[in-house]
Each structure stands twice: as structure tokens, then as C-alpha cells.
C-alpha positions, 0 to 999 in steps of 0.5 A: 594440273593434279593427277590421280593418287598424287599427295599434296601438303599445305605449307601453312597449316600442314593439311595433307590430301591424296587425289582420289577422284580427278575433277580438274583445277588446283588444290588450294588450302589457307589461300595458297596452292598446295605443294605436290609431294614429289617422290624421293628415293634412297639415291636422291637423299640416301636416308636409310630411315625413309626408303621402304624395304620390301620382302616377299614370302608365300604370297605376302608382301611386307613393307618396312619403313627404312632399313633402320625402323623409322621413328613413330613419335608424335611429331615425326612419324609415318602416316601411310604405306601404299603399294602402287602398280601402273600409277594406281594405289592397289593397297594401303595402310594408315599409321599413327604415332606409336605404331610399328612402321611396317605393313603386310599385304596379300598379293598374287604377284608383285610384278611392277609394284612399288612401295610408297610411304608418306612421312609427316615431316619428310614427304613421300618416299619410294623403293 
């Protein structure tokens, strides 16, 4: 059963979807159920180029993808940076090859907020 804001990827064609409205059922593409993109952390894989690094200054939240900038090439790049609170996406930015792997958001408080990114090759990562 899908849940709100989960991200799924087709193992055949590579289509990626984010659940924005729940309607029940399963997500299918190319005749197969789509794969849920489980959130990964630095503790799980220790990859310094995928874990979001968050800093806060004067009401602005900056998210950089990786302690070393993640590549932003045609075949390997960050597609999305999101801020999530209580299971709800509260802010987001879409990226494309050639962009910088970072985003800045204005928030009153970051209490309970986590950063989440989606890499086109390596899936979903959180801080």
C-alpha cells in the first residue's frame, strides 16, 4: 500500500513518481510494480556525496548534497531536494544536470525537519 510522499521508481524504464494524493492500489509501470525508494542514511552506507548537509542562519535553511558536492552530470545527478516534517513535504526544489547540488529555504523553525534528496542512480537519502 502506498503512502503519501513516498518515491517509487520503475526498474524497467526508470520513471520516478512521488505520491501526492493517495488513491489506494499499487503503482505499476511497464507491467511491473514500481520499487519503493527506501530512505538511506550515512550510517547505512557512509557515502559522503549523498547525505544532505543542513545549515541554518537567520531563518534560512541551506541544504547541500554531500559534504563533498555530489556530481551533477547528465547520467548521475540529484533530481530533488526536499524538507520533510511529520511525514509531510513542506518545501522542495527540482534540479537538473549542471545545477549546483544545493537549495535554500526560508523557515520559521527547523524543529523536527529533515532533509531528503533523490539521486537518479542511488535513490533517496536523508540526513
